[in-house]
TORKOL-4160 file (C-alpha; in steps of 0.2 Angstrom, whole numbers, padded with zeros to 4 digits, m for minus):
279
<pt num="1" X="m0001" Y="0000" Z="0000"/>
<pt num="2" X="0006" Y="0018" Z="m0005"/>
<pt num="3" X="0011" Y="0028" Z="0011"/>
<pt num="4" X="0001" Y="0045" Z="0010"/>
<pt num="5" X="0008" Y="0055" Z="0025"/>
<pt num="6" X="0005" Y="0075" Z="0027"/>
<pt num="7" X="0014" Y="0089" Z="0036"/>
<pt num="8" X="0000" Y="0103" Z="0042"/>
<pt num="9" X="0007" Y="0118" Z="0049"/>
<pt num="10" X="m0003" Y="0134" Z="0055"/>
<pt num="11" X="0001" Y="0150" Z="0048"/>
<pt num="12" X="0001" Y="0159" Z="0065"/>
<pt num="13" X="0020" Y="0163" Z="0065"/>
<pt num="14" X="0036" Y="0158" Z="0055"/>
<pt num="15" X="0040" Y="0140" Z="0055"/>
<pt num="16" X="0054" Y="0134" Z="0066"/>
<pt num="17" X="0067" Y="0121" Z="0068"/>
<pt num="18" X="0055" Y="0110" Z="0075"/>
<pt num="19" X="0043" Y="0111" Z="0062"/>
<pt num="20" X="0058" Y="0107" Z="0050"/>
<pt num="21" X="0060" Y="0090" Z="0060"/>
<pt num="22" X="0041" Y="0087" Z="0060"/>
<pt num="23" X="0040" Y="0091" Z="0041"/>
<pt num="24" X="0057" Y="0080" Z="0038"/>
<pt num="25" X="0049" Y="0066" Z="0049"/>
<pt num="26" X="0034" Y="0065" Z="0039"/>
<pt num="27" X="0042" Y="0065" Z="0023"/>
<pt num="28" X="0054" Y="0051" Z="0028"/>
<pt num="29" X="0039" Y="0039" Z="0034"/>
<pt num="30" X="0031" Y="0042" Z="0014"/>
<pt num="31" X="0048" Y="0035" Z="0007"/>
<pt num="32" X="0053" Y="0036" Z="m0012"/>
<pt num="33" X="0037" Y="0027" Z="m0017"/>
<pt num="34" X="0025" Y="0038" Z="m0005"/>
<pt num="35" X="0016" Y="0053" Z="m0006"/>
<pt num="36" X="0020" Y="0068" Z="0006"/>
<pt num="37" X="0006" Y="0081" Z="0007"/>
<pt num="38" X="0006" Y="0100" Z="0014"/>
<pt num="39" X="m0010" Y="0104" Z="0021"/>
<pt num="40" X="m0011" Y="0124" Z="0029"/>
<pt num="41" X="m0022" Y="0122" Z="0045"/>
<pt num="42" X="m0028" Y="0140" Z="0046"/>
<pt num="43" X="m0046" Y="0138" Z="0054"/>
<pt num="44" X="m0042" Y="0151" Z="0067"/>
<pt num="45" X="m0044" Y="0167" Z="0057"/>
<pt num="46" X="m0040" Y="0178" Z="0071"/>
<pt num="47" X="m0022" Y="0173" Z="0073"/>
<pt num="48" X="m0017" Y="0167" Z="0056"/>
<pt num="49" X="m0009" Y="0179" Z="0043"/>
<pt num="50" X="m0006" Y="0182" Z="0025"/>
<pt num="51" X="0012" Y="0184" Z="0027"/>
<pt num="52" X="0015" Y="0167" Z="0038"/>
<pt num="53" X="0006" Y="0158" Z="0025"/>
<pt num="54" X="0020" Y="0163" Z="0012"/>
<pt num="55" X="0032" Y="0161" Z="0023"/>
<pt num="56" X="0028" Y="0142" Z="0025"/>
<pt num="57" X="0029" Y="0139" Z="0007"/>
<pt num="58" X="0046" Y="0149" Z="0005"/>
<pt num="59" X="0053" Y="0141" Z="0020"/>
<pt num="60" X="0049" Y="0123" Z="0015"/>
<pt num="61" X="0055" Y="0125" Z="m0003"/>
<pt num="62" X="0070" Y="0132" Z="0003"/>
<pt num="63" X="0074" Y="0116" Z="0012"/>
<pt num="64" X="0071" Y="0106" Z="m0003"/>
<pt num="65" X="0053" Y="0100" Z="0000"/>
<pt num="66" X="0041" Y="0094" Z="m0014"/>
<pt num="67" X="0022" Y="0092" Z="m0011"/>
<pt num="68" X="0007" Y="0088" Z="m0021"/>
<pt num="69" X="m0004" Y="0104" Z="m0027"/>
<pt num="70" X="m0015" Y="0109" Z="m0026"/>
<pt num="71" X="m0012" Y="0112" Z="m0006"/>
<pt num="72" X="m0029" Y="0111" Z="0004"/>
<pt num="73" X="m0030" Y="0126" Z="0013"/>
<pt num="74" X="m0044" Y="0124" Z="0027"/>
<pt num="75" X="m0050" Y="0140" Z="0028"/>
<pt num="76" X="m0056" Y="0138" Z="0011"/>
<pt num="77" X="m0069" Y="0123" Z="0016"/>
<pt num="78" X="m0077" Y="0128" Z="0031"/>
<pt num="79" X="m0093" Y="0122" Z="0022"/>
<pt num="80" X="m0087" Y="0104" Z="0021"/>
<pt num="81" X="m0084" Y="0104" Z="0041"/>
<pt num="82" X="m0101" Y="0112" Z="0043"/>
<pt num="83" X="m0107" Y="0095" Z="0035"/>
<pt num="84" X="m0100" Y="0087" Z="0047"/>
<pt num="85" X="m0105" Y="0095" Z="0061"/>
<pt num="86" X="m0123" Y="0093" Z="0052"/>
<pt num="87" X="m0121" Y="0074" Z="0051"/>
<pt num="88" X="m0116" Y="0073" Z="0070"/>
<pt num="89" X="m0130" Y="0085" Z="0075"/>
<pt num="90" X="m0142" Y="0073" Z="0065"/>
<pt num="91" X="m0137" Y="0059" Z="0076"/>
<pt num="92" X="m0141" Y="0070" Z="0089"/>
<pt num="93" X="m0124" Y="0070" Z="0096"/>
<pt num="94" X="m0121" Y="0088" Z="0099"/>
<pt num="95" X="m0129" Y="0102" Z="0109"/>
<pt num="96" X="m0126" Y="0120" Z="0112"/>
<pt num="97" X="m0116" Y="0126" Z="0126"/>
<pt num="98" X="m0119" Y="0144" Z="0133"/>
<pt num="99" X="m0107" Y="0144" Z="0149"/>
<pt num="100" X="m0093" Y="0157" Z="0148"/>
<pt num="101" X="m0077" Y="0150" Z="0155"/>
<pt num="102" X="m0082" Y="0160" Z="0171"/>
<pt num="103" X="m0096" Y="0150" Z="0171"/>
<pt num="104" X="m0088" Y="0134" Z="0170"/>
<pt num="105" X="m0075" Y="0140" Z="0181"/>
<pt num="106" X="m0087" Y="0144" Z="0196"/>
<pt num="107" X="m0098" Y="0126" Z="0191"/>
<pt num="108" X="m0081" Y="0115" Z="0193"/>
<pt num="109" X="m0076" Y="0125" Z="0209"/>
<pt num="110" X="m0094" Y="0121" Z="0216"/>
<pt num="111" X="m0094" Y="0102" Z="0212"/>
<pt num="112" X="m0076" Y="0101" Z="0219"/>
<pt num="113" X="m0064" Y="0085" Z="0214"/>
<pt num="114" X="m0071" Y="0087" Z="0195"/>
<pt num="115" X="m0062" Y="0075" Z="0184"/>
<pt num="116" X="m0047" Y="0080" Z="0174"/>
<pt num="117" X="m0044" Y="0075" Z="0155"/>
<pt num="118" X="m0029" Y="0081" Z="0144"/>
<pt num="119" X="m0034" Y="0099" Z="0143"/>
<pt num="120" X="m0038" Y="0101" Z="0162"/>
<pt num="121" X="m0055" Y="0099" Z="0172"/>
<pt num="122" X="m0069" Y="0092" Z="0163"/>
<pt num="123" X="m0084" Y="0102" Z="0158"/>
<pt num="124" X="m0097" Y="0098" Z="0170"/>
<pt num="125" X="m0112" Y="0097" Z="0158"/>
<pt num="126" X="m0122" Y="0112" Z="0162"/>
<pt num="127" X="m0129" Y="0114" Z="0145"/>
<pt num="128" X="m0132" Y="0096" Z="0142"/>
<pt num="129" X="m0148" Y="0096" Z="0152"/>
<pt num="130" X="m0156" Y="0112" Z="0144"/>
<pt num="131" X="m0173" Y="0108" Z="0134"/>
<pt num="132" X="m0173" Y="0109" Z="0115"/>
<pt num="133" X="m0186" Y="0124" Z="0119"/>
<pt num="134" X="m0174" Y="0132" Z="0129"/>
<pt num="135" X="m0159" Y="0130" Z="0117"/>
<pt num="136" X="m0169" Y="0137" Z="0102"/>
<pt num="137" X="m0174" Y="0152" Z="0112"/>
<pt num="138" X="m0156" Y="0156" Z="0119"/>
<pt num="139" X="m0149" Y="0155" Z="0101"/>
<pt num="140" X="m0164" Y="0165" Z="0094"/>
<pt num="141" X="m0160" Y="0179" Z="0108"/>
<pt num="142" X="m0142" Y="0179" Z="0099"/>
<pt num="143" X="m0132" Y="0171" Z="0115"/>
<pt num="144" X="m0115" Y="0164" Z="0110"/>
<pt num="145" X="m0113" Y="0146" Z="0111"/>
<pt num="146" X="m0101" Y="0133" Z="0108"/>
<pt num="147" X="m0106" Y="0116" Z="0100"/>
<pt num="148" X="m0100" Y="0102" Z="0111"/>
<pt num="149" X="m0101" Y="0082" Z="0108"/>
<pt num="150" X="m0112" Y="0073" Z="0120"/>
<pt num="151" X="m0099" Y="0061" Z="0124"/>
<pt num="152" X="m0108" Y="0047" Z="0133"/>
<pt num="153" X="m0122" Y="0046" Z="0118"/>
<pt num="154" X="m0108" Y="0045" Z="0106"/>
<pt num="155" X="m0098" Y="0031" Z="0116"/>
<pt num="156" X="m0114" Y="0022" Z="0117"/>
<pt num="157" X="m0121" Y="0025" Z="0099"/>
<pt num="158" X="m0103" Y="0016" Z="0095"/>
<pt num="159" X="m0106" Y="0002" Z="0105"/>
<pt num="160" X="m0089" Y="m0006" Z="0104"/>
<pt num="161" X="m0071" Y="m0005" Z="0109"/>
<pt num="162" X="m0060" Y="0006" Z="0096"/>
<pt num="163" X="m0041" Y="0004" Z="0094"/>
<pt num="164" X="m0028" Y="0011" Z="0082"/>
<pt num="165" X="m0010" Y="0007" Z="0079"/>
<pt num="166" X="0005" Y="0018" Z="0083"/>
<pt num="167" X="0021" Y="0015" Z="0075"/>
<pt num="168" X="0030" Y="0020" Z="0092"/>
<pt num="169" X="0019" Y="0013" Z="0104"/>
<pt num="170" X="0010" Y="m0002" Z="0096"/>
<pt num="171" X="m0009" Y="m0006" Z="0097"/>
<pt num="172" X="m0019" Y="0007" Z="0107"/>
<pt num="173" X="m0036" Y="0006" Z="0116"/>
<pt num="174" X="m0047" Y="0022" Z="0112"/>
<pt num="175" X="m0054" Y="0030" Z="0129"/>
<pt num="176" X="m0062" Y="0047" Z="0121"/>
<pt num="177" X="m0070" Y="0048" Z="0137"/>
<pt num="178" X="m0055" Y="0058" Z="0143"/>
<pt num="179" X="m0060" Y="0072" Z="0134"/>
<pt num="180" X="m0078" Y="0074" Z="0141"/>
<pt num="181" X="m0090" Y="0083" Z="0131"/>
<pt num="182" X="m0076" Y="0091" Z="0121"/>
<pt num="183" X="m0080" Y="0107" Z="0110"/>
<pt num="184" X="m0082" Y="0104" Z="0091"/>
<pt num="185" X="m0084" Y="0121" Z="0085"/>
<pt num="186" X="m0086" Y="0140" Z="0091"/>
<pt num="187" X="m0096" Y="0155" Z="0085"/>
<pt num="188" X="m0078" Y="0163" Z="0080"/>
<pt num="189" X="m0072" Y="0147" Z="0075"/>
<pt num="190" X="m0085" Y="0136" Z="0066"/>
<pt num="191" X="m0075" Y="0120" Z="0066"/>
<pt num="192" X="m0061" Y="0114" Z="0078"/>
<pt num="193" X="m0044" Y="0105" Z="0075"/>
<pt num="194" X="m0053" Y="0089" Z="0079"/>
<pt num="195" X="m0067" Y="0090" Z="0066"/>
<pt num="196" X="m0055" Y="0097" Z="0053"/>
<pt num="197" X="m0040" Y="0085" Z="0054"/>
<pt num="198" X="m0050" Y="0070" Z="0055"/>
<pt num="199" X="m0062" Y="0074" Z="0041"/>
<pt num="200" X="m0047" Y="0080" Z="0030"/>
<pt num="201" X="m0036" Y="0064" Z="0036"/>
<pt num="202" X="m0050" Y="0054" Z="0028"/>
<pt num="203" X="m0054" Y="0065" Z="0013"/>
<pt num="204" X="m0034" Y="0066" Z="0007"/>
<pt num="205" X="m0032" Y="0047" Z="0010"/>
<pt num="206" X="m0019" Y="0050" Z="0024"/>
<pt num="207" X="m0013" Y="0032" Z="0030"/>
<pt num="208" X="m0002" Y="0038" Z="0040"/>
<pt num="209" X="m0004" Y="0052" Z="0053"/>
<pt num="210" X="0014" Y="0059" Z="0059"/>
<pt num="211" X="0013" Y="0072" Z="0073"/>
<pt num="212" X="0021" Y="0077" Z="0088"/>
<pt num="213" X="0018" Y="0067" Z="0105"/>
<pt num="214" X="0010" Y="0082" Z="0111"/>
<pt num="215" X="m0004" Y="0077" Z="0101"/>
<pt num="216" X="m0005" Y="0059" Z="0106"/>
<pt num="217" X="m0020" Y="0061" Z="0117"/>
<pt num="218" X="m0032" Y="0069" Z="0102"/>
<pt num="219" X="m0030" Y="0053" Z="0093"/>
<pt num="220" X="m0041" Y="0044" Z="0105"/>
<pt num="221" X="m0054" Y="0057" Z="0102"/>
<pt num="222" X="m0052" Y="0056" Z="0084"/>
<pt num="223" X="m0053" Y="0037" Z="0082"/>
<pt num="224" X="m0071" Y="0040" Z="0091"/>
<pt num="225" X="m0077" Y="0054" Z="0076"/>
<pt num="226" X="m0069" Y="0041" Z="0063"/>
<pt num="227" X="m0080" Y="0029" Z="0068"/>
<pt num="228" X="m0095" Y="0040" Z="0071"/>
<pt num="229" X="m0094" Y="0046" Z="0052"/>
<pt num="230" X="m0089" Y="0030" Z="0045"/>
<pt num="231" X="m0069" Y="0036" Z="0040"/>
<pt num="232" X="m0055" Y="0024" Z="0036"/>
<pt num="233" X="m0043" Y="0022" Z="0051"/>
<pt num="234" X="m0024" Y="0028" Z="0047"/>
<pt num="235" X="m0009" Y="0022" Z="0055"/>
<pt num="236" X="m0002" Y="0035" Z="0067"/>
<pt num="237" X="0016" Y="0040" Z="0073"/>
<pt num="238" X="0018" Y="0052" Z="0087"/>
<pt num="239" X="0037" Y="0057" Z="0087"/>
<pt num="240" X="0047" Y="0066" Z="0100"/>
<pt num="241" X="0048" Y="0084" Z="0101"/>
<pt num="242" X="0063" Y="0094" Z="0096"/>
<pt num="243" X="0069" Y="0105" Z="0111"/>
<pt num="244" X="0084" Y="0117" Z="0113"/>
<pt num="245" X="0097" Y="0117" Z="0126"/>
<pt num="246" X="0086" Y="0122" Z="0139"/>
<pt num="247" X="0076" Y="0108" Z="0137"/>
<pt num="248" X="0061" Y="0117" Z="0131"/>
<pt num="249" X="0053" Y="0114" Z="0115"/>
<pt num="250" X="0054" Y="0126" Z="0101"/>
<pt num="251" X="0039" Y="0137" Z="0098"/>
<pt num="252" X="0035" Y="0151" Z="0087"/>
<pt num="253" X="0038" Y="0164" Z="0099"/>
<pt num="254" X="0058" Y="0157" Z="0100"/>
<pt num="255" X="0063" Y="0170" Z="0086"/>
<pt num="256" X="0081" Y="0165" Z="0085"/>
<pt num="257" X="0076" Y="0147" Z="0081"/>
<pt num="258" X="0064" Y="0151" Z="0066"/>
<pt num="259" X="0069" Y="0145" Z="0048"/>
<pt num="260" X="0069" Y="0163" Z="0043"/>
<pt num="261" X="0082" Y="0169" Z="0056"/>
<pt num="262" X="0093" Y="0153" Z="0053"/>
<pt num="263" X="0094" Y="0158" Z="0034"/>
<pt num="264" X="0098" Y="0176" Z="0038"/>
<pt num="265" X="0111" Y="0171" Z="0050"/>
<pt num="266" X="0118" Y="0161" Z="0034"/>
<pt num="267" X="0115" Y="0143" Z="0037"/>
<pt num="268" X="0112" Y="0133" Z="0021"/>
<pt num="269" X="0097" Y="0121" Z="0019"/>
<pt num="270" X="0108" Y="0105" Z="0023"/>
<pt num="271" X="0114" Y="0114" Z="0040"/>
<pt num="272" X="0095" Y="0116" Z="0045"/>
<pt num="273" X="0093" Y="0099" Z="0039"/>
<pt num="274" X="0106" Y="0090" Z="0049"/>
<pt num="275" X="0099" Y="0101" Z="0065"/>
<pt num="276" X="0083" Y="0094" Z="0062"/>
<pt num="277" X="0087" Y="0077" Z="0058"/>
<pt num="278" X="0086" Y="0069" Z="0076"/>
<pt num="279" X="0071" Y="0057" Z="0075"/>
């Protein structure tokens, strides 16, 4: 089977050495007979900038990467993700949540000893109890809301154990309940990473998802979404994160380690590839 991988940066800053390492890892996994795709994950329109998008193409081309065209730019496909949300809504697996962060924190404090997941304390399910009439009236009144997945209902609908294979860790049993009733869309961002990446990986025929180990837990949720939506299940390989001398992972705020700054310092593509080639 032809291996199809993807590198999917967000244009919220300049690419840094960690991005180069991740792209190189993905391309290597595809191998000479596979396909390496570039995808732009720019659903957060409040943070993404055109200059950073241009820089992604420029920096990757400078390093010698080649990718299939056209590149899938997620902000061009919000209608696709809305269709996914509509499918989940038709399954009665979504509900609007009108709680503010302050509301949620207050409820968690009131409950005490709230269960925690990868992203912190789990949402206590306040708005899950709202009646259809109340939900309709509050939306009609213009209240802001997010769309949450009714996790218990989703797991019940699947009705079986879910698993995936990770090349670094072996067979994994999915436990999506660790996320609780996770947000799948917001008013200012009409989709989420979970929806868009799961949909696009299936649409583009990705057979091997390569990404950092910081996103390992997200795969539990993505496996549930794949099952609900009838998507194919790719293999995964969650690689380690490149860190600096201080032990901290590279971030877009670390200007000295951006590919642009390294190029301006006189480093060659071969120099940067050597630094990035640590996986």
